[in-house]
C-alpha positions in Angstrom: 0.0 0.0 0.0 1.1 3.6 -0.7 1.7 5.9 2.3 0.5 9.5 1.9 3.9 10.8 0.8 4.3 8.1 -1.9 0.8 8.7 -3.1 1.6 12.4 -3.4 4.8 11.8 -5.3 3.1 9.3 -7.6 0.2 11.7 -8.3 2.7 14.6 -9.0 4.7 12.4 -11.5 1.5 11.3 -13.2 0.3 14.9 -13.5 3.6 16.0 -15.0 3.7 13.2 -17.5 0.1 13.9 -18.5 0.9 17.6 -18.9 3.9 16.9 -21.0 1.8 14.7 -23.3 -0.7 17.4 -23.7 1.9 20.0 -24.6 3.0 18.0 -27.7 -0.5 17.9 -29.1 -0.7 20.2 -32.1 -3.5 22.8 -32.2 -4.5 23.1 -35.8 -5.0 26.6 -37.1 -7.0 25.6 -40.2 -10.7 24.6 -40.0 -10.5 20.8 -39.7 -13.3 18.8 -41.2 -14.5 15.8 -39.4 -15.1 13.6 -41.2 -13.0 14.8 -44.2 -14.8 15.3 -47.5 -13.7 12.9 -50.3 -13.0 14.4 -53.7 -13.4 12.2 -56.8 -10.5 12.0 -59.2 -10.7 14.4 -62.1 -8.8 15.2 -65.3 -8.0 18.7 -66.5 -5.4 20.3 -68.8 -2.1 21.2 -67.0 0.0 24.3 -67.7 2.3 21.9 -69.6 -0.5 21.4 -72.1 -0.8 17.7 -71.1 -3.8 16.0 -69.4 -3.5 15.9 -65.7 -5.3 13.7 -63.2 -5.4 14.5 -59.5 -4.5 10.8 -58.8 -1.0 11.6 -60.2 -0.4 13.3 -56.8 -1.6 10.3 -54.7 0.4 9.9 -51.5 1.0 13.7 -51.1 -0.8 16.4 -49.3 -2.5 18.8 -51.8 -3.2 22.5 -51.5 -6.0 23.4 -53.9 -7.0 26.9 -54.8 -9.5 28.2 -57.4 -8.4 31.5 -58.9 -7.4 33.2 -62.2 -4.4 35.1 -63.6 -6.2 38.4 -64.0 -7.2 38.4 -60.3 -6.1 41.8 -58.9 -5.5 40.8 -55.3 -6.8 37.6 -53.7 -5.0 35.2 -56.0 -1.5 36.7 -56.0 -1.6 37.2 -52.2 -2.8 33.7 -51.5 -0.1 32.1 -53.8 2.5 34.2 -52.1 1.3 33.1 -48.7 1.5 29.5 -49.8 5.0 30.0 -51.1 6.0 31.5 -47.7 4.5 28.6 -45.8 6.2 26.0 -48.0 9.5 27.7 -47.6 9.3 27.1 -43.8 9.2 23.3 -44.4 12.3 21.2 -44.5 13.1 19.7 -48.0 11.7 16.2 -47.2 8.4 17.7 -46.1 8.2 20.1 -49.1 8.4 17.2 -51.4 5.3 15.7 -49.8 3.1 18.8 -50.8 1.6 19.6 -54.2 0.0 22.9 -55.1 -2.9 22.8 -57.6 -4.1 26.2 -59.0 -7.3 25.6 -60.8 -8.4 28.4 -63.1 -11.8 29.9 -62.6 -11.3 31.8 -65.9 -10.4 29.2 -68.5 -11.5 31.6 -71.3 -8.3 33.6 -70.7 -6.2 31.2 -68.7 -4.6 29.0 -71.4 -1.9 26.5 -70.3 0.7 29.0 -71.6 -0.7 31.9 -69.6 -0.9 29.8 -66.4 2.6 28.6 -66.9 4.0 32.1 -67.1 1.9 33.3 -64.2 2.7 30.6 -61.8 6.4 30.7 -62.6 6.4 34.1 -60.8 5.5 32.3 -57.5 6.9 28.8 -57.7 7.6 26.7 -60.8 6.4 23.6 -59.0 2.9 24.9 -58.7 0.6 23.0 -61.0 -1.8 25.1 -63.1 -5.0 23.5 -64.4 -7.5 24.7 -66.9 -10.2 23.3 -69.3 -13.8 23.9 -70.3 -15.6 25.9 -67.7 -18.2 23.2 -67.4 -15.6 20.7 -66.4 -14.1 23.1 -63.9 -17.6 23.6 -62.4 -17.9 19.8 -61.9 -14.5 19.8 -60.2 -15.7 22.7 -57.9 -18.7 20.8 -56.6 -17.2 18.6 -53.9 -15.2 21.6 -52.7 -18.3 23.7 -52.4 -16.6 26.3 -54.5 -18.0 28.6 -57.1 -17.0 31.2 -59.7 -18.9 33.7 -61.7 -18.1 36.5 -64.3 -18.7 40.1 -63.3 -18.6 42.6 -66.1 -16.6 45.7 -65.3 -17.4 48.8 -67.4 -14.5 51.0 -68.6 -12.0 48.3 -67.7 -9.2 47.0 -69.9 -9.8 43.5 -68.5 -13.4 43.5 -69.6 -14.5 41.4 -66.7 -13.5 40.0 -63.3 -14.3 36.7 -61.8 -16.0 36.4 -58.4 -14.7 33.2 -56.9 -14.3 31.2 -53.7 -11.2 32.5 -51.9 -10.6 29.5 -49.6 -7.5 27.4 -49.7 -8.2 23.7 -49.4 -5.9 21.1 -47.8 -6.4 17.6 -49.0 -4.8 14.6 -47.3 -3.0 11.9 -49.4 -6.3 10.0 -49.7 -7.7 13.0 -51.7 -10.1 14.1 -48.9 -10.6 17.7 -47.9 -9.2 17.8 -44.4 -8.8 21.5 -43.7 -9.9 24.9 -44.9 -8.0 28.2 -44.7 -9.7 31.6 -45.2 -8.2 34.4 -47.4 -5.4 36.1 -45.5 -4.2 33.2 -43.4 -0.8 33.5 -41.7 1.8 31.4 -43.6 3.3 30.1 -40.4 -0.1 28.6 -39.5 -0.3 26.6 -42.7 3.4 25.5 -42.3 2.9 24.3 -38.8 -0.3 22.4 -39.7 1.4 20.6 -42.6 4.4 19.7 -40.4 2.1 18.3 -37.8 0.1 16.3 -40.3 3.3 14.8 -41.9 4.7 14.0 -38.4 1.4 12.1 -37.7 2.1 10.1 -40.8 -0.9 11.2 -42.9 
């Protein structure tokens, strides 16, 4: 039987061990979906001009964003924030993450245009375009949308109102987390590091 002193010491050690275990638990900054939402495989045209299927990235975490190259603010800022986040990962972690930029304006975003645009951020980003009807089908499981907005007296002719969230998919092609426009890059980096450490 424990005497009172032994019981006190045992309880203190147990409390310290429990506290230490809790301190290593990562607090995710993105909005985590439980359960994750599965995304069916799809095929679009890549910025290389070749067909691309999402299943080509199986085994990796995917960051998916719907945007367009004429976007004046949200798209370039988001792509820059993603670049900053990925720069905080070590090389082995970085290799486990693919970035898919899916055009919400395929009328203007040809593969060549996407290739030039994305090279300004990170040449490893994968730009995808195709018929708008196909892109709308891809958007459905994400709950994303895009719509033209005519702008009078503008050289661009029109803008595209589109969903501004960044989607994080696990290696099983399920939407695991959402990030709003303007997320801190360090939050995304820490979440990715934690997921990879957990062996996703």
